[in-house]
C-alpha positions in Angstrom: 48.1 44.3 -13.9 47.3 42.4 -10.7 44.5 44.8 -10.1 43.2 44.4 -13.8 43.5 40.6 -13.5 41.5 40.7 -10.2 38.9 42.7 -11.8 38.7 40.5 -14.8 38.4 37.4 -12.4 35.6 39.1 -10.5 33.7 39.8 -13.8 34.3 36.2 -14.9 32.9 34.9 -11.7 29.9 37.2 -11.9 29.3 36.1 -15.4 29.1 32.4 -14.4 26.8 33.4 -11.5 24.7 35.3 -13.9 24.6 32.4 -16.3 23.8 29.8 -13.6 20.7 32.1 -12.8 19.9 32.5 -16.3 19.7 28.8 -17.1 18.0 27.9 -13.9 14.2 28.3 -14.3 11.0 27.9 -12.3 8.1 25.6 -13.1 4.9 26.8 -11.7 2.3 24.2 -10.7 -1.0 25.5 -9.4 -3.0 24.0 -6.7 -6.7 24.8 -6.4 -8.1 23.3 -3.1 -10.9 24.0 -0.6 -8.9 25.8 2.0 -12.1 27.5 3.4 -15.7 26.1 3.5 -17.2 22.6 4.4 -14.2 20.8 3.1 -11.3 22.8 4.5 -9.8 19.8 6.2 -9.3 18.3 2.6 -7.8 21.5 1.2 -5.4 21.8 4.0 -4.0 18.3 3.6 -3.9 18.7 -0.2 -1.7 21.9 0.3 0.6 20.1 2.8 1.0 17.1 0.7 1.6 18.9 -2.6 4.1 21.4 -1.0 5.9 18.5 0.7 6.3 16.7 -2.5 7.5 19.7 -4.2 10.0 20.4 -1.4 11.4 16.8 -1.8 11.7 17.4 -5.6 13.6 20.7 -5.2 16.0 19.2 -2.6 16.8 16.6 -5.1 17.7 19.2 -7.8 14.2 20.1 -9.1 12.9 19.0 -12.4 15.6 19.0 -15.2 17.3 21.6 -13.0 14.4 23.8 -12.6 12.8 24.7 -9.2 9.2 23.9 -8.7 6.9 26.5 -7.3 3.4 25.7 -5.9 0.9 28.6 -6.6 -2.1 28.0 -4.3 -5.6 29.4 -4.7 -8.7 28.7 -2.5 -11.8 27.4 -4.3 -14.0 27.6 -1.2 -15.8 24.5 -2.0 -17.8 26.8 -4.3 -18.2 26.8 -8.0 -18.3 30.6 -8.3 -15.3 31.0 -6.1 -13.4 28.2 -8.1 -14.1 30.0 -11.4 -12.5 33.1 -9.9 -9.5 31.0 -8.4 -9.1 29.4 -11.9 -8.8 32.8 -13.6 -6.2 33.8 -11.1 -4.2 30.7 -11.6 -4.6 31.0 -15.4 -3.0 34.5 -15.2 -0.2 33.5 -13.0 1.8 31.6 -15.4 1.2 28.0 -14.2 1.9 25.1 -16.6 -0.5 22.8 -14.9 -3.0 22.8 -12.0 -3.8 20.1 -9.5 -7.4 20.0 -8.2 -10.0 20.2 -7.0 -12.1 18.2 -4.6 -15.7 18.1 -5.6 -17.0 17.5 -9.1 -19.2 20.7 -9.4 -16.3 22.8 -8.1 -14.0 21.2 -10.7 -16.5 21.7 -13.5 -16.7 25.4 -12.8 -13.0 25.5 -13.7 -12.5 23.1 -16.5 -13.2 25.3 -19.5 -11.2 28.2 -18.1 -8.1 26.0 -18.0 -8.7 24.4 -21.2 -9.0 27.7 -23.1 -5.9 29.0 -21.3 -3.9 25.9 -22.5 -3.4 24.6 -19.0 -3.2 20.9 -17.9 -5.6 20.2 -15.1 -5.4 17.0 -13.0 -8.5 16.7 -10.8 -8.2 14.7 -7.5 -11.6 14.2 -5.8 -14.0 14.8 -8.7 -15.7 11.4 -9.9 -18.6 12.7 -11.9 -18.7 10.8 -15.3 -19.4 13.9 -17.3 -16.2 15.7 -16.4 -14.3 13.4 -19.0 -17.2 13.1 -21.3 -16.5 16.5 -22.7 -13.4 15.5 -24.7 -11.1 18.2 -23.0 -7.7 17.1 -24.2 -5.8 18.7 -21.1 -8.0 17.3 -18.4 -7.2 14.3 -16.3 -8.1 12.9 -12.9 -6.3 10.6 -10.5 -9.6 9.4 -8.9 -12.0 6.8 -10.4 -15.4 7.5 -11.9 -18.9 7.4 -10.4 -20.1 4.7 -12.8 -17.4 2.3 -11.4 -18.5 3.4 -7.9 -22.2 2.8 -8.6 -21.3 -0.7 -9.9 -19.4 -1.5 -6.7 -22.2 0.0 -4.4 -24.8 -2.1 -6.2 -22.8 -5.3 -5.9 -22.3 -4.6 -2.3 -26.0 -4.0 -1.7 -26.8 -7.5 -3.6 -24.1 -9.2 -1.4 -25.4 -8.0 1.9 -29.0 -9.2 0.8 -30.9 -5.9 0.9 -34.1 -5.7 -1.2 -35.9 -2.4 -0.5 -33.6 0.5 -1.2 -33.9 4.1 -0.2 -31.5 6.5 -2.0 -30.7 10.1 -0.9 -28.4 12.6 -2.4 -27.8 16.3 -2.2 -28.4 17.4 -5.9 -24.6 18.2 -6.4 -22.9 16.9 -9.6 -21.2 14.2 -7.7 -23.9 13.0 -5.4 -26.7 13.2 -8.1 -24.6 11.4 -10.5 -23.5 8.7 -8.2 -27.3 8.1 -7.1 -28.3 7.7 -10.8 -25.3 5.5 -11.6 -26.1 3.3 -8.6 -29.8 3.1 -9.4 -28.8 1.8 -12.9 -26.4 -0.7 -11.5 -29.0 -2.0 -9.0 -31.3 -2.7 -11.9 -28.6 -4.6 -13.6 -28.3 -6.6 -10.3 -32.0 -7.2 -10.3 -32.8 -4.9 -7.5 -35.6 -2.6 -8.5 -37.5 -1.9 -5.5 -36.4 1.7 -4.9 -38.8 2.9 -2.1 -37.3 6.4 -1.9 -35.3 8.7 -4.2 -34.9 12.3 -3.2 -32.4 15.0 -2.2 -31.6 16.9 0.9 -30.2 20.3 1.2 -26.5 20.3 2.2 -25.2 22.4 5.2 -28.3 22.1 7.2 -28.2 21.2 10.9 -31.6 19.4 11.1 -32.6 16.6 8.8 -35.3 15.2 11.0 -38.1 16.0 8.5 -36.7 14.0 5.6 -35.5 11.3 7.9 -39.1 10.9 9.2 -40.3 10.7 5.6 -37.5 8.1 4.8 -38.4 6.0 7.8 -42.0 5.8 6.7 -41.0 3.9 3.5 -39.4 1.1 5.6 -36.3 0.5 3.7 -33.8 -2.3 4.3 -31.0 0.2 3.8 -30.3 3.8 3.2 -27.9 4.8 0.5 -26.6 8.3 1.0 -24.4 9.4 -2.0 -23.5 12.9 -0.6 -20.5 14.1 1.4 -19.1 13.4 4.8 -20.5 16.5 6.8 -24.2 15.5 5.8 -23.5 11.7 6.2 -22.3 12.5 9.7 -25.3 14.6 10.5 -27.7 11.9 9.1 -26.1 9.2 11.3 -26.3 11.3 14.5 -29.9 12.2 14.0 -30.9 8.7 13.1 -29.3 7.5 16.4 -31.3 10.3 18.3 -34.5 9.2 16.7 -33.7 5.5 17.5 -33.8 4.5 13.9 -31.3 1.7 13.3 -31.6 1.1 9.5 -28.2 0.3 8.0 -26.8 3.3 6.0 -24.2 3.0 3.2 -22.2 5.9 1.5 -19.9 6.5 -1.4 -16.3 7.7 -1.4 -17.1 11.3 -0.4 -17.9 9.9 3.1 -14.2 8.8 3.4 -12.9 11.4 5.9 -12.3 11.0 9.6 -14.4 14.1 10.3 -17.4 11.9 9.6 -17.1 10.2 13.1 -16.4 13.5 14.9 -19.8 14.9 13.4 -21.7 11.7 14.0 -20.3 10.6 17.2 -18.5 7.2 17.6 -21.7 5.3 18.7 -23.7 6.6 15.8 -21.1 6.0 13.2 -20.5 2.4 14.3 -21.6 -0.1 11.5 -21.6 2.5 8.7 -20.4 1.2 5.4 -18.8 3.1 2.5 -17.0 2.3 -0.6 -13.9 4.2 -1.4 -10.3 3.9 -2.6 -8.1 2.7 0.2 -7.5 4.9 3.2 -4.0 6.4 3.7 -3.2 3.8 6.3 -4.1 1.0 3.9 -1.6 2.0 1.3 1.1 -0.6 1.3 3.5 0.2 -1.5 7.0 1.4 -0.7 6.5 4.7 -2.4 3.3 5.2 -0.2 4.9 4.1 3.0 8.0 6.3 2.6 5.7 9.3 1.9 3.4 8.7 4.8 6.5 8.5 7.1 7.7 11.9 5.9 4.3 13.4 6.0 3.7 12.2 9.7 7.0 13.3 10.7 6.6 16.9 9.4 3.0 17.5 10.3 2.6 15.2 13.3 -0.7 13.7 11.9 -1.8 11.7 9.0 -3.9 12.8 6.0 -7.6 12.7 6.9 -8.7 11.0 3.7 -7.6 9.4 0.3 -8.5 12.4 -1.7 -5.7 14.6 -0.5 -3.3 11.9 -1.2 -4.8 11.7 -4.8 -3.5 15.4 -5.0 -0.1 14.0 -4.3 -0.6 11.5 -7.1 -1.5 14.4 -9.5 1.9 16.2 -8.5 3.9 13.0 -9.0 2.4 12.3 -12.5 2.9 15.9 -13.5 6.5 15.9 -12.3 7.2 12.8 -14.2 5.5 14.1 -17.4 7.3 17.4 -17.2 10.6 15.7 -16.6 10.1 13.3 -19.5 8.5 15.7 -22.0 9.2 19.3 -21.2 7.2 22.1 -19.9 4.6 22.6 -22.7 1.1 21.6 -21.9 0.4 19.7 -25.0 3.5 17.8 -24.7 2.6 17.0 -21.0 -0.9 15.9 -22.0 0.5 13.8 -24.8 2.8 12.0 -22.5 0.1 11.4 -19.8 -2.2 9.9 -22.4 0.1 7.8 -24.3 3.4 7.1 -22.4 2.7 7.0 -18.6 2.0 3.5 -18.0 1.5 1.8 -14.4 3.4 4.8 -12.8 4.1 4.1 -9.2 2.2 6.9 -7.5 1.1 7.1 -3.8 -2.4 5.3 -4.2 -1.0 2.7 -6.5 0.0 2.5 -10.1 -1.5 5.1 -12.5 -2.2 5.1 -16.2 -4.7 7.2 -18.1 -7.1 6.3 -20.9 -7.9 8.5 -23.9 -10.5 10.6 -22.0 -8.1 11.3 -19.1 -9.6 8.8 -16.7 -7.6 6.8 -14.5 -7.5 3.2 -15.5 -7.9 0.4 -12.9 -10.2 -0.6 -10.0 -9.3 1.1 -6.7 -12.6 0.7 -4.8 -12.7 -1.1 -1.4 -15.4 -1.7 1.1 -15.0 0.0 4.7 -17.0 -0.4 7.9 -16.7 1.9 10.9 -15.9 0.0 14.0 -16.9 0.6 17.6 -13.8 2.9 18.1 -14.6 5.0 15.1 -11.9 3.4 13.0 -12.3 2.8 9.2 -11.8 -0.8 8.7 -11.2 -2.2 5.2 -13.2 -5.4 4.6 -11.7 -8.3 3.2 
C-alpha cells in the first residue's frame, strides 16, 4: 500500500509539473537589426538593449506568466538582406518584430510582415511614406522626416543662413529629408538653394563633390545622410581648409561620427535629433541606463538603439493588456496606449502608427567631441 501511495504521489507531482509546463508559454518577439554592415554599432546596441529588457521582464515573471524569447535576424543594412531576414522571422512564429534602422531597409520588410499578420515597430526609420501606405500593423517609435525638416528649416533661419547647399545620398531617408527640408525652407522664406545633389554612400573620397559644392559659395551645407558619410565629409572639408558650417539630421546622431571625422573636424558641427541617451531624464530612462551601463560597461552609441527599447516596452505593454494576437496588439497601440512612459519619453500612436509628439532637439559638437544639447 505504501509503495502504491508513493507511486500515486509521484504521478500526481509529475502531473502538476507537466501542467505547469503546459500552461507556461513562450512569446516570441523578433528583432531585425543591422548586425553587420555600415551601421553594425547601431545593431549591436539594439540587440543588447532589447535582450536586456526581455531579461528583466522574464525575471519579473514574464508577460502574463509567459516567457519572452527574442529572435534576432541581421538585416545587414541592406534592403535585399532585410527582405530575407523578414521572411525568416515571419516563418519563426514571432508575434511582432522590432526594427529596423534605416527607412529603405524597413520598407523592404513592411509588406512581408503585413501579409504574414505580424506587428512591426520600426525604430530609426523616419521616411514619411512608411506610414502613408495605411498598413494597420505598422508602427514606429521615431518621429517623421517632415517634422525634422520643419525643425531644420527653423534652425537655419534662426542662425541667419541665406544661401543653402543641400546634399543627400539618394536613400529613402536622406532624399526624403532633403525634400522635406527644402519645402520647409520655402515656407520660412528661404529659397536661395545654391546646390542640390547626391553623393554615393560608402565612398572614401568626396573631394570632387566637395570642390563642386565649394564653388557655389553657400552659407551653410545641409547634409541629410548618415553619420559615416557625414564624418568623412567633415574630415575632408577640414583637409581642404573649407570652414563652411555643416548641419545634419538625426542619422548623424552616433558617436562614431567623431571617430570618423576626428575631434578637430567635428567641432562646431550641428545636427537635429531626438535627445541623446545621456540627456534622457525620466526615472524610467535613468534606471535603464544604469542597468545597461552596469552590464555592458558602456553606454548606447545613439538614441536609435534606445528607440528599439521603446518598441519592446510598448509591445510588452500591449501584449500584457490585450493578449498575443497581432490584431488585438495593433488595436491597443492605436487606441488605448496613451502617454506610455517609455525610455525616450512618453509614447502614443496616431491612426497611421506614427509616434505623437515633438522629440527633436538641436545638438552641437564641442571641442572634446561631445554632443551638447543646445538650450
